[in-house]
DOTIMI-158799 format. One record per atom (N, C-alpha, C, CB): x, y negated, z negated. Coordinates in steps of 0.05 Angstrom, whole numbers, plus 32768, in hexadecimal, padded with zeros to 4 digits. Each point is the difference from the previous one (the first is absolute). Last residue first. Glycine has a CB too. Example, Ala and Ser with C-alpha at 12.3 -4.5 7.8 and 13.67 -1.06 7.14 Angstrom:
% residues 2
8101802D7F72
80107FE87FFF
7FF17FEA7FF2
8018800D802B
7FEE80667FD6
7FEE7FE88000
80127FE88000
7FDA80177FE7
This chain:
% residues 286
7F537EB781E5
7FF87FF8801B
7FE57FF08000
801980278012
802F7FDB7F9B
7FEB8010800B
7FF97FF5801C
7FEE800B7FD2
80547FCB7FF9
8006801C7FFA
7FEB8013800C
80157FF17FD6
7FF57FAA8028
8007800E8018
8007801E7FFB
80107FD58012
7FCF7FE47FB1
801D80038000
800980108019
80017FFE7FCE
7FA27FF38021
800D7FE58000
801E80018002
7FDA7FF07FE5
7FF380608012
7FFD7FF5801B
800E7FE48002
7FD580198006
802980107FA6
801080108012
7FFF7FF5801C
7FF980287FE4
7FCF7FB37FDB
801B7FF87FFC
8013800F8013
7FF67FF57FD0
7FAF80238030
80027FE48008
801D7FF77FFF
7FD27FF87FEF
801980607FF3
7FFD7FFD801D
80047FE48009
7FE080257FFF
80237FED7FA4
8016800E800E
7FFE7FFC801E
800380227FDB
7FB57FC07FF2
80177FEE7FFD
8019800C800E
7FED7FEE7FD5
7FC480468028
7FFC7FE98011
80187FED7FFF
7FCF80047FF8
803180457FCD
80058009801C
7FFC7FE98013
7FF1802E7FF4
7FF97FC47FB2
801D80018004
80078009801C
8005800B7FCF
7FA07FF5801A
800A7FE58002
801F7FFF8003
7FDA7FF17FE3
7FFC8063800F
7FF97FF5801B
800A7FE38003
7FD8801E8000
8034800C7FAC
8011800C8014
7FFA7FF5801C
800380297FE4
7FC57FBC7FD6
801B7FF57FFC
8013800B8015
7FF77FFB7FCF
7FB28027802E
80007FE4800B
801B7FF37FFD
7FCF7FFC7FF5
8022805C7FE6
80018000801D
80027FE3800C
7FE7802B8000
803F7FE27F9D
7FE68003800D
80037FFF801E
7FEA7FEA7FD8
805C80357FD5
7FFB7FEF8017
7FE58005800C
80327FFE8009
7FF580357FAE
7FEE7FEA7FFA
7FFD7FEC8016
800E80067FD1
802E80478031
7FE4800A7FFF
7FEC7FE97FFB
8011802B7FEE
804B7FBC8044
7FF8800B7FE6
7FE3800B8002
801F7FE07FE7
803B800B8061
7FE57FFA7FF7
7FFA800E7FE6
7FF27FF98030
80697FDF800B
7FF580167FF1
7FE47FF87FF5
802F80117FF4
802B7FD28056
7FE57FFB7FF4
7FF780187FF1
7FF57FE08026
80687FF18008
7FF680177FF1
7FE67FF87FF4
802F80127FF7
800A7FCB8061
7FF07FF77FEA
7FF580197FF2
7FF47FD38017
806A80268026
7FE480067FFE
7FF37FF27FE8
8009802C8015
80557FE68032
7FF57FF07FEB
7FE180048000
80257FDD8004
8027804B8032
7FE7800D7FF8
7FF47FF17FE8
8010802D8011
80477FC2801B
7FEB7FFE8015
7FE7800F7FF9
80247FFA8021
802A80277FA5
80007FE78010
7FEB80028016
80327FF97FF6
7FBA80437FB5
80157FFE8015
7FFE7FE5800E
7FFF80328006
7FE17FCE7F96
7FF7800F8017
80167FFD8016
7FCF7FF87FF5
80457FE47FB9
7FEA80117FF6
7FF480118016
7FF77FDF7FDC
80527FDB8029
8005801C8003
7FEA80137FF5
802F7FF47FFE
7FAF7FC88038
8018800F7FFC
800F7FF57FE8
800380098032
7F977FE37FC8
80157FFB8013
801780147FFC
7FF27FCF8003
7F9F80197FE1
801680137FFC
80147FFD8017
7FE180207FE7
7FC77FAD7FE2
80117FFE8018
801980117FFC
7FEE7FD1800A
7FAB80357FCA
801D80007FFB
800F7FFF801A
7FF9801B7FD6
7FA37FB98012
800D80188009
801D7FFF7FF7
7FE180058028
7FB97FC27FCA
801B80067FF7
8009801B800B
7FF97FE57FD6
7FBD7FC78043
8005801D8001
801D80067FF9
7FDC80058024
7FF97FA27FE6
7FF5800E7FE9
8003801E8001
7FE17FDC7FFD
80417FDB803F
7FE380058005
7FF380117FEA
800A7FFE8030
80537FEC7FCF
7FF27FE68001
7FE280048004
802A7FEB8012
800D80617FF2
7FFF7FF67FE5
7FF17FE67FFF
802C80167FF6
7FE4800E805F
7FEC800F7FF1
7FFD7FF77FE3
800A8027801E
803A7FB38017
7FE57FF7800A
7FEA800F7FF2
80147FF6802C
804580237FC3
7FFB7FE67FF5
7FE47FF68008
80317FF68001
7FEE805C8024
7FFC80027FE3
7FF87FE67FF4
802280257FFE
7FF67FDC805C
7FE6800E7FFC
7FFA80027FE2
8007801A802B
804D7FC47FEE
7FEA7FED8007
7FE5800C7FFB
801E7FEB8023
802D804D7FD0
7FFE7FEB7FEB
7FEA7FEC8006
803180067FF7
7FE1803B804B
7FF4800C7FE8
7FFD7FEC7FE9
8015802C800E
80187FBA8040
7FE380028005
7FF2800C7FE8
800980058031
80547FF87FCC
7FF57FE57FFF
7FE280008004
802C7FEE8011
800380657FF8
7FFF7FF67FE4
7FF47FE47FFE
8028801D7FF6
7FC180318055
80117FE97FFC
7FFD7FF47FE4
7FFD7FF78032
7FCE80577FD9
80198003800F
80137FE97FFA
7FE880198024
7FBA80077FBD
80037FE88010
801980028012
7FE87FE47FDD
7FD080607FEA
801B7FFD800B
80007FE98013
800880317FFC
7FBF7FEF7FAE
7FFA7FF28018
801B7FF9800C
7FD37FED7FF0
800B80637FC5
80137FEC800B
7FF57FF38019
8026801B7FED
7FAA80167FBA
7FFF7FFD801E
80147FEB8009
7FCF800D8000
800980347FA9
80177FEF8007
80027FFF801E
8019800C7FD5
7FA5802B8005
7FF97FE47FFC
80177FEC8003
7FDC80107FE2
802B804D8054
7FF97FF97FE5
7FF77FE37FFE
802280217FF0
800C80108057
7FEB80127FFA
7FF37FF97FE5
80178025801B
802F7FB0803A
7FF47FFF7FE6
7FE980137FFD
800D7FD07FFD
80398019804A
7FF4801A7FFC
7FF280017FE4
80228015801E
7FED7F8E801C
801180177FFC
7FF1801A7FFD
80217FE27FEB
7FBD7FC4802A
7FFF80087FE4
8010801A7FFB
7FD37FE97FFC
801E7FC0804F
800E801A7FFC
800080067FE3
801D7FF98029
7F977FC8800B
801980017FF1
800B801C7FFE
7FF07FD97FE6
7FBB80068044
801880028011
801A80007FF1
7FE67FE98022
7FB8801B7FC5
80077FE58008
801880018013
7FEF7FEE7FD4
7FF480628004
7FED7FF78015
80067FE4800A
7FDD801E7FEC
805480077FCB
8007800D8019
7FEE7FF78017
801080287FE6
7FDE7FB97FC3
80197FF4800A
8008800C801B
800F7FF87FD1
7FA7802F8003
7FFA7FE48008
80197FF2800C
7FDD7FFE7FDC
802B80587FFE
7FF48001801A
7FF87FE5800A
7FEF802D7FF6
80367FD87FB4
8013800A8013
7FF48000801D
8016801D7FDC
7FB27FCD7FDA
80157FEB8005
801380098016
7FFC7FF27FD0
7FC2804B8013
7FF37FE9800D
80157FEB8007
7FD680097FE6
804880417FE9
7FFA8008801C
7FF37FE8800F
7FFA80307FF1
80187FC57FB3
80198003800F
7FFB8006801D
8017800F7FD7
7FA17FF07FED
80097FE58006
801A80008011
7FEB7FF07FD5
7FF38062800C
7FEE7FF58014
80097FE48008
7FDB801B7FEE
8054800E7FCC
8005800D8019
7FEF7FF58017
800C802A7FE6
7FE57FB87FC3
80197FF5800A
8008800D801A
800E7FF67FD1
7FA5802A8004
7FFB7FE5800A
801A7FF4800B
7FDB7FFA7FDF
8025805B7FF6
7FF38002801A
7FFD7FE4800D
7FE880297FF1
803A7FDC7FB8
8013800B8012
7FF48002801C
8015801A7FDB
7FB37FCB7FE0
80137FEB8006
8015800A8014
7FF97FED7FD2
7FC4804D800A
7FF77FF08017
80147FEA8007
7FD1800A7FF4
803680307FBE
800D80098019
7FF87FF08019
8004802D7FEB
7FF87FC97FAA
7FF47FF18016
800E8007801A
7FF47FDA7FE0
8025804F7FCD
7FE37FFC7FFB
7FF27FF18017
800A80007FD0
80568013802F
7FF280197FFC
7FE27FFD7FFF
802880107FE8
80107FA38020
800480118018
7FEF801A7FFD
802E7FED8007
7FD67FD97FAE
7FF07FF48016
800180128019
80087FD27FED
803080457FCB
7FE480067FFA
7FED7FF58016
800B7FFF7FCF
80507FEB8036
7FFC801D8006
7FE380087FFB
803080097FF5
7FEB7FA17FF1
7FFE8002801D
7FFB801D8009
801F7FD88004
7FEF80177FA1
7FE77FF58008
7FFC8003801E
80017FE07FD9
805280398002
7FEB80137FF8
7FE47FF68009
801C800D7FD8
802D7FBA8036
800280178011
7FEA80147FFA
80327FFA8004
7FD77FBD7FC3
7FF57FF7801A
800180178014
80107FD17FF7
8017803C7FB5
7FE27FFF7FFE
7FF47FF8801A
80047FF47FCF
8059800B802B
7FF7801B8000
7FE180017FFE
802B800F7FEB
7FFE7F9E800C
8003800A801C
7FF6801C8003
80277FE28006
7FDB7FF67FA3
7FEB7FF58011
80028009801D
80007FD97FE2
804580457FE0
7FE5800C7FFD
7FEA7FF38011
800E800C7FD2
805A7FF1804E
7FF07FF37FEB
7FE4800D7FFE
80197FD58006
803D8063801F
7FEB7FED8009
7FF17FF47FE8
7FFB801B802B
806C80027FC7
7FE6800D8007
7FEC7FEB8009
800980247FDF
80627FCA802D
7FEB80017FEC
7FE7800F800B
80127FD57FED
805380448035
7FEE7FE98001
7FE980047FED
800C7FF88030
803C80497FDE
800B7FE77FF6
7FEF7FE78004
802B80158009
7FBE80498010
800E80027FE6
80067FE47FF5
8013802C800E
7FC57FE18048
7FEE800B7FED
800C80007FE4
7FED801D8024
80467FC68027
7FEB7FED7FFA
7FEC800A7FEB
80057FEE802E
8041804D7FEF
80097FEA7FEF
7FEB7FEB7FFB
802D80098011
7FCA80627FFF
7FFB7FE8800F
80067FE77FF0
7FDC8018801A
802880417FC2
80177FF98010
7FFC7FE88011
800C802F7FFF
7FB17FF97FC5
801980007FF0
80187FF68010
7FED80257FE5
7FBC7FE48042
7FFC7FEF7FE9
801A7FFD7FF0
7FD0800E7FFE
802C802D804C
80017FE48009
7FFE7FEE7FE7
7FEB800C802C
800C80507FC4
801B7FF98008
80037FE38008
8006802F8010
7FA57FF37FDC
80107FFD7FE8
801C7FF98007
7FE380217FE9
7FE57FF2805F
7FF97FE67FF3
800F7FFC7FE7
7FD280038014
8038804F8017
800C7FEB8010
7FFB7FE57FF3
7FFB801C802A
7FDC802F7FB0
801C80017FFB
800F7FEA800F
7FFD80317FF9
7FA57FDB8014
80067FF57FE5
801E80007FFB
7FD580117FF0
80017FE38073
800580167FEE
800B7FF67FE5
8009801E8027
7FC87F958008
800C8018800C
800280167FEC
80197FE38021
7FD67FA87FEE
7FF480197FF8
800C8017800F
7FD57FE87FF6
803E7FA97FEB
800680168013
7FF480197FF4
802A7FEA8011
7FCF7FA07FE6
7FFF801B7FF5
800880148015
7FDC7FF37FE0
80207F998000
800280158013
8000801B7FF3
80197FE2801F
7FCE7FA97FD3
800C80197FF7
800080148016
7FF17FF77FD2
7FC77FB68017
801C80018008
800C801A7FF4
80047FCD8001
7F9580128022
80107FFB7FE8
801E7FFF8009
7FDE80187FE2
7FCF80038052
7FFE7FE47FF7
800F7FFB7FE7
7FD47FFE8015
801C80538028
7FFB80017FE3
80017FE47FF3
8013802E8000
7FFE7FE4805F
7FE480067FF9
7FFA7FFF7FE2
8000801D8029
805A7FC27FE8
7FEF7FFE8017
7FE380067FF7
8026800E8020
80287FF87FA6
7FFD7FE48008
7FEE7FFD8019
802D7FF77FEC
7FF6805A7FE4
7FE87FF57FF3
7FFA7FE48009
8008801D7FD9
802B803B805C
80047FE77FF0
7FE57FF87FF4
80267FF1801E
800980748004
7FED7FEA8004
80077FE87FEF
7FDD8021800A
8045804A8020
80067FE87FF1
7FEA7FEB8006
803280098000
7FE180678007
7FF07FEA800A
80047FE97FED
7FDD801F8014
805580478008
7FFE7FE87FEF
7FEE7FEC800E
802E80087FEC
7FDC804F803A
800C80047FE6
7FFC7FE97FED
8022801D8016
7F9E800D803D
80167FED7FFC
800980027FE3
7FED7FE08023
7FCB80557FFD
801780068012
80167FEB7FFE
7FE08017801E
7FC87FE87FB5
801080157FF5
801980078010
7FD680127FEC
7FEB7FAC8033
800A7FF87FE6
801380157FF4
7FD67FE57FF8
7FF780118060
801B800B7FFC
800C7FF87FE5
80067FFE8031
7FA87FE88009
7FFC801A7FF2
801A800D7FF9
7FD580058017
801D7FA28011
800680168012
7FFC801C7FF3
80217FE28016
7FCD7FD07FB8
7FF37FFA801A
800480178013
80067FCF7FF9
802980307FB5
7FE4800A7FFE
7FF17FFC8019
80017FF67FCF
80557FE6802E
8002801D7FFF
7FE4800D7FFE
802E7FFD7FEB
7FD87FA48010
8005800B801B
8001801E8000
80197FD6800A
7FAD7FFA7FA7
80197FFC800E
8003800F801A
80127FF87FD4
7FA17FFB7FEA
801680107FF4
801A80008010
7FDC801C7FEC
7FC47FBC801B
80187FEF7FFF
8018800F7FF4
7FE27FD97FFB
7FC7804F8019
80007FF17FE7
80187FEE7FFD
7FE680247FED
802B801B805E
7FE780037FF1
80027FF17FE5
7FF8802D8016
80487FAB8035
7FFA801B7FF6
7FE780017FF0
803080087FFE
80037F9A8009
800180168013
7FF8801A7FF2
80237FE9801B
7FDF7FC67FB2
7FF57FF8801A
7FFC80188013
80177FD37FFA
801080307FAC
7FE97FEE7FFD
7FF37FF88019
80167FEF7FD9
804D802F8031
7FEF80077FE9
7FEA7FEB7FFB
802780197FEC
801E7FDA8058
7FEA80138007
7FED80067FE9
801F80128021
80347FB77FDD
7FEB7FF2800E
7FE880128007
80237FE28013
802A80407FBD
7FF97FE77FF3
7FE87FF2800D
80307FFC7FF3
8002805F8016
7FE47FF98008
7FF67FE67FF3
7FF780318007
806480108012
7FFA7FE67FF3
7FE57FF7800A
80327FF47FFC
7FFC80718003
7FEE7FED800D
7FFC7FE87FEE
7FE980258019
805D80367FF7
7FF97FEA7FEE
7FF07FEC8010
802980087FE3
7FFE80658025
7FF27FEA800C
7FF67FED7FEA
7FF1801D8026
806380347FF0
7FEA7FF87FF0
7FF37FE7800C
801580147FD6
802580398061
7FFF7FE67FF4
7FE77FFC7FEF
80197FEE8027
800A805E8015
800580017FE3
80007FE57FF2
801980288009
7FD37FF18056
801C7FFA7FFA
80067FFE7FE2
80017FE7802B
7FA7802B7FF7
80118012800F
801E7FFC7FFA
7FDE80018024
7FE17FC47FB7
8000801A7FF3
80138014800F
7FD17FF77FEF
80207FB28036
80107FFF7FE7
8002801B7FF3
7FF17FD17FF9
7FD780288051
801C7FFD8008
801280007FE7
7FF27FE7802A
7FB080187FC9
800B801A8008
801D80008009
7FD1800B800E
80067FA17FD9
800580127FEA
8009801C8009
7FDD7FE77FE6
800A7FD2805A
801A7FFD7FF2
800680157FEB
7FFC7FD08009
7FB08029802A
801680068012
801B80017FF1
7FE77FEB8026
7FC87FFF7FAC
7FFC801B800C
801780088013
7FCF7FF87FFC
80317FAF7FDB
800780167FEE
7FFC801C800D
7FF57FE37FD9
80167FB88046
7FF58017800D
800880197FF0
80027FE9802E
7FED7FAF7FAF
801580148005
7FF38019800C
801C7FEF7FDA
7FB27FB48035
800580147FEC
801780128008
7FD07FFF7FF4
80187F928021
7FFC801C800A
800880147FEA
80087FF1802F
7FFF7FAA7FD1
7FE6800B7FF8
7FFB801C800A
7FF07FD38000
805D7FE98006
7FF180088018
7FE5800C7FF9
802B80078017
80107FDA7FA3
80007FEB8014
7FEE80078018
802E7FF47FF2
7FE080477FC1
7FF57FE77FF7
7FFF7FEA8015
8011800C7FD4
7FE28063802E
80157FED8005
7FF67FE37FFE
80178021801E
7FCD803F7FB3
7FF47FEC8010
80157FE98004
7FD0800B7FF0
8053803F7FE8
7FE7800C8008
7FF17FEE8013
7FFD80187FD4
806F7FED8024
7FE97FF17FF6
7FE780108008
80187FD38003
804680627FF0
7FEE7FF18012
7FED7FEF7FF1
800480248022
805780257FDA
7FF47FE97FF2
7FF07FF08014
80267FFE7FDE
800F8068800E
7FF27FF08014
7FF17FEA7FF2
7FFC80278020
805C80157FC1
7FE77FF37FF8
7FF57FEF8016
800F80017FD0
803F80548017
7FF57FED8013
7FE57FF67FF6
801780188026
804C80227FC0
7FE77FF67FF6
7FF57FEB8013
800E800B7FD1
803480458052
7FFF7FE57FF5
7FE47FFA7FF5
80247FF28021
7FF78060800D
800180007FE3
7FFF7FE47FF4
801B80298003
7FE67FE8805D
7FE8800C7FF4
80007FFD7FE1
7FFD80208026
80357F99801A
8004801B7FF7
7FE8800A7FF1
80327FF87FFE
7FC57FBB804F
800880057FE5
8004801D7FFA
7FE87FD77FF3
7FF780008060
801C7FF97FFD
800B80087FE4
7FF97FDA8020
7FAA802E7FFA
80108015800C
801E7FFB7FFE
7FDB8008801F
7FE37FB97FC5
800380157FED
80118016800B
7FD37FF57FED
80197FC4804D
80107FF77FEA
800580167FEB
7FEE7FD18007
7FD880418043
801C7FFC8008
80127FF87FE9
7FF07FF3802D
7FB380137FC3
800C801B8005
801D7FFE8008
7FD38011800E
7FFD7FA07FEB
8005800B7FE5
800C801B8003
7FDA7FE67FEC
80087FF38062
80197FF47FF7
800880097FE4
7FF67FD8801D
7FB880468007
8016800B8010
801B7FF47FF7
7FE080078026
7FCF7FD97FB3
8008801A7FF6
8017800C800F
7FD180077FF1
800F7F928000
800880138016
800A801A7FF4
800B7FD9801E
7FD97FCF7FB7
7FEB80148004
800680158016
7FE07FDE7FF0
80647FD5800F
7FE67FFE7FF2
7FEC80158009
80087FD07FFB
806180438009
7FEE7FEE800E
7FE480027FF4
801C8003802A
803880137F97
7FF4800C8018
7FEC7FEC800C
8008802F7FEF
80557FD47FC9
7FE77FF48008
7FF680108019
800D7FD27FEE
8039803C7FB4
7FFC8002801C
7FE47FF48007
801E802A8003
80307FD87FA5
7FE67FF9800C
80018003801E
7FF87FDF7FDA
803F804D7FC8
80017FF4801B
7FE37FF98009
802A801B800B
7FF87FEB7F8A
800180108018
80007FF0801A
7FE880227FE7
80107FBC7FBD
801B80098005
80038010801A
800780017FCF
7FB17FAC801F
8004801C7FF8
801D80098008
7FCE800A8005
800D7FA18014
800C80017FE5
8006801C7FF7
7FE77FD67FF6
7FEE801B805E
801B7FF48001
800E80017FE4
7FF17FE28025
7FB5803A7FE3
80118013800D
801D7FF68002
7FD98010801A
7FE57FB67FC2
800480177FEF
80138014800C
7FD37FF97FED
80137FBE8047
80127FF87FEB
800680177FED
7FEF7FD18003
7FD1803D8040
801B7FFC800C
80147FF97FEB
7FEC7FF2802B
7FBB80137FBB
800A801A8006
801C7FFF800C
7FD180108007
80027FA07FE9
8007800C7FE6
800A801C8004
7FDD7FE57FEA
80017FE98061
801B7FF77FF7
8008800E7FE6
7FF97FD48017
7FC1805F8029
80017FE77FF0
801D7FFA7FF6
7FD080087FF3
801F80328069
7FFC80027FE3
80047FE57FF2
801080308002
7FF87FED805F
7FED7FEB7FF7
7FFC80017FE1
7FEA8002802D
804D803E8003
800B7FE68007
7FEE7FE97FF6
801680148027
7FEF804C7FA7
7FF47FF58018
800B7FE48004
7FD5801C7FF9
8066802C7FCF
7FEB7FEB7FFF
7FF57FFA801C
80167FED7FD7
8025805E7FE8
7FF97FFB801C
7FE87FEE8001
8013802D800F
80417FF27FAA
7FE57FF58002
7FFB7FF8801D
80027FEE7FD0
8046805B7FFC
7FFA7FED8015
7FE37FF77FFE
80228016801E
803680177FA0
7FE58001800B
7FFC7FEB8015
7FEF80117FD4
805D80027FED
800080128018
7FE58001800E
8024801A7FE9
7FEA7FAE7FC9
80187FFC8010
80008011801A
80197FF57FD6
7F867FFA7FFF
801B80027FF4
80167FFE8015
7FED801B7FDC
7FA77FCC8013
801380038016
801D7FFF7FF6
7FDF7FEB8020
7FD5800A7FA3
7FFE8019800F
801580058015
7FD07FFD7FF7
80287FB27FD0
800080177FEF
8003801A8010
7FE47FE77FDE
80147FC5804D
801A80027FF3
800280187FEE
80047FCE8003
7FA980218028
801580088013
801B80017FF3
7FE57FEB8024
7FCF7FFA7FA7
7FFC801B800C
801880088011
7FCE7FF88000
80307FB07FDB
800580157FEC
7FFD801C800B
7FF07FE17FDE
7FFD7FD48059
801C80007FFA
800680177FEC
80037FCF8008
7FA38021800B
800E800D8017
801E80017FFB
7FDC7FF0801F
7FF17FE37FA1
7FF9801C8000
800E800F8016
7FD37FF57FED
80337FAD800E
8011800D7FED
7FFB801E7FFF
80027FD67FE5
7FC57FF78051
801B7FFE800A
8013800F7FEE
7FF67FD48015
7FB180217FD0
800380158014
801C8000800C
7FD07FFC800A
802B7FDD7F93
7FF37FFB801A
800280188013
800A7FCF7FFA
């Protein structure tokens, strides 16, 4: 899985004298991988290059350093600020690892991911992805320098001691990749749907944070209100993910919504109507 892939990467690369520097909003699999590694873990404030600079400045120059970020953050839908973060990492001799589980297939030219979106594919060292999102299967992968990948394959315990992917899952990934390459309009459609949905929620009066993608959070704040909103939407035929602490900070309970290329405009408009009606009924909107 993608989770196991991240465990394998970090436990293989972050040795006893090394440091993994993680964004505060990084996925749980990255946090767990850094905790299991023999080295040290540090955190910096979300997408703040100035705080990354401060944290890296505390370390010795000769220490091995790995900057670890999500490409597309799964709860808030915003992108890693690679143009600001990568130069800071390079100044301090840190390598860069991007977990693009949620970005591949959606972000960048042809869905090639967050680094491609910023034109920085060659400026990051490792790009990880999962097959359980855009590829509609299961599994995970990591791409990078051949020597580094060979090292991970031989020293990442999940890679060594877990079973290989079943052939049907690999075939599904191959088919999904073919669809992405042969039908690029799907990527454009999911982006257009994401913008329509995001701006529609914003125009109603909901807080959608800094989302730049088809993952759009609807920030409710209060957990009880969030649960009532979620339940009411389910009863009306609209499914969302209700996200509470500790998955998000306290007092930032939210509904995680995500749109697909196959959603029709009429479906999105109907869902927006229900969000507005239910939101007003619960006193969440003026």
